[in-house]
C-alpha positions as CSV (number, residue, x, y, z in Angstrom):
1,X,0.0,0.0,0.0
2,X,2.9,2.3,0.6
3,X,3.8,2.1,-3.1
4,X,0.2,2.9,-4.0
5,X,0.3,6.0,-1.7
6,X,3.5,7.1,-3.4
7,X,2.1,6.9,-6.9
8,X,-1.2,8.6,-5.8
9,X,0.9,11.6,-4.7
10,X,2.0,12.1,-8.4
11,X,-1.5,13.3,-9.2
12,X,-2.0,15.6,-6.2
13,X,-3.4,19.0,-7.4
14,X,-4.0,17.8,-11.0
15,X,-6.9,15.4,-10.8
16,X,-9.9,17.7,-10.1
17,X,-12.8,16.9,-10.1
18,X,-11.6,13.5,-8.9
19,X,-9.3,12.7,-6.0
20,X,-5.7,11.6,-6.6
21,X,-5.7,7.8,-6.4
22,X,-2.9,5.3,-6.7
23,X,-3.0,1.7,-7.7
24,X,-0.2,-0.9,-7.7
25,X,-0.6,-4.4,-9.0
26,X,1.5,-7.1,-7.5
27,X,1.8,-10.7,-8.7
28,X,4.2,-13.4,-7.4
29,X,5.9,-10.7,-5.3
30,X,6.7,-8.4,-8.2
31,X,5.1,-5.2,-9.3
32,X,3.4,-5.7,-12.6
33,X,1.6,-2.4,-13.0
34,X,1.3,1.0,-11.4
35,X,-1.1,3.8,-12.1
36,X,-2.4,7.1,-10.7
37,X,-5.4,9.3,-11.6
38,X,-4.4,11.4,-14.6
39,X,-4.8,15.1,-15.0
40,X,-8.4,16.1,-15.2
41,X,-9.4,13.0,-13.3
42,X,-9.3,10.5,-16.1
43,X,-8.2,7.8,-16.7
44,X,-8.5,6.5,-13.2
45,X,-5.6,4.9,-11.4
46,X,-6.9,1.3,-11.8
47,X,-7.3,1.8,-15.5
48,X,-3.7,3.0,-15.8
49,X,-2.3,0.2,-13.7
50,X,-4.2,-2.5,-15.6
51,X,-3.1,-1.1,-19.0
52,X,0.5,-1.3,-17.9
53,X,0.2,-4.8,-16.4
54,X,-1.7,-6.3,-19.4
55,X,-2.1,-10.1,-18.9
56,X,0.1,-10.0,-15.9
57,X,-2.8,-8.6,-13.9
58,X,-4.5,-12.0,-13.9
59,X,-4.2,-13.4,-10.4
60,X,-2.6,-10.2,-9.1
61,X,-3.3,-8.2,-6.0
62,X,-4.4,-4.6,-6.6
63,X,-3.4,-2.1,-3.8
64,X,-5.7,0.9,-4.2
65,X,-5.7,4.0,-2.0
66,X,-9.4,4.7,-2.5
67,X,-12.2,2.2,-3.1
68,X,-12.6,1.5,-6.8
69,X,-15.7,3.1,-8.3
70,X,-18.6,0.8,-8.9
71,X,-20.8,3.0,-11.1
72,X,-20.2,3.4,-14.8
73,X,-19.4,6.9,-16.1
74,X,-20.0,8.0,-19.7
75,X,-20.8,4.4,-20.6
76,X,-17.3,3.2,-19.7
77,X,-16.9,0.2,-17.3
78,X,-16.3,1.1,-13.7
79,X,-12.9,0.5,-12.1
80,X,-14.4,-2.5,-10.2
81,X,-15.7,-3.9,-13.4
82,X,-12.3,-3.5,-15.0
83,X,-10.5,-5.2,-12.1
84,X,-13.0,-8.1,-12.4
85,X,-12.5,-8.4,-16.2
86,X,-8.8,-8.4,-15.6
87,X,-9.3,-11.4,-13.2
88,X,-7.3,-9.9,-10.3
89,X,-7.5,-12.2,-7.3
90,X,-7.5,-9.6,-4.5
91,X,-8.0,-5.9,-4.0
92,X,-6.6,-4.2,-0.9
93,X,-8.2,-0.8,-0.2
94,X,-6.9,1.9,2.1
95,X,-10.0,4.2,2.3
96,X,-13.6,3.6,1.5
97,X,-15.4,6.1,-0.8
98,X,-18.9,7.3,0.1
99,X,-19.3,9.1,-3.2
100,X,-22.3,8.2,-5.5
101,X,-19.8,6.4,-7.8
102,X,-18.4,4.1,-5.1
103,X,-20.3,4.1,-1.8
104,X,-19.5,0.4,-1.2
105,X,-20.6,-0.6,-4.7
106,X,-17.0,-1.2,-5.9
107,X,-16.1,-3.5,-3.0
108,X,-19.5,-5.2,-3.2
109,X,-19.1,-5.9,-6.9
110,X,-15.6,-7.2,-6.5
111,X,-16.7,-9.6,-3.7
112,X,-19.8,-10.7,-5.7
113,X,-17.4,-11.7,-8.5
114,X,-15.2,-13.8,-6.1
115,X,-12.4,-11.2,-5.7
116,X,-11.1,-11.1,-2.1
117,X,-11.3,-7.5,-0.7
118,X,-9.5,-6.1,2.3
119,X,-10.2,-2.6,3.5
120,X,-8.6,-0.1,5.9
121,X,-5.0,-0.9,5.1
122,X,-2.8,2.2,5.9
123,X,-6.1,4.2,6.2
124,X,-4.5,6.9,8.3
125,X,-1.8,7.5,5.9
126,X,-4.2,7.5,2.9
127,X,-6.7,9.8,4.6
128,X,-4.0,12.5,4.5
129,X,-4.3,12.5,0.7
130,X,-8.0,13.1,0.9
131,X,-8.2,16.0,3.4
132,X,-10.4,18.0,1.1
133,X,-12.3,15.1,-0.5
134,X,-15.9,15.2,0.9
135,X,-16.7,11.5,0.4
136,X,-14.1,9.8,2.5
137,X,-16.0,6.9,4.0
């Protein structure tokens, strides 16, 4: 999670209207993909990390600083749906997101698809990134 927090910081101040999120994919002890929310808020961190990982994302653990969104936006798949499609095995989340785009939906969708989900990992450290984010759950 420390690595996900580090990459999230790359987006600080540039991701409005979205928060700066970091995602690191690890498989067999090696980092296979990293991503952070891009300027203007898109693409999201998970999308970036999955694109970099490619097929290596299958069976990986995704460390994400904020709960993956569960609602589609502009017809594109949500981050939770993208993680499911990539067949990640586990998602570790620092902070839950109470926004209308997540609000437990992301974690719920992942679990329903058989993906293991852990929350609250390094939550205090991650919460510092989201001081001005009104939806921190």
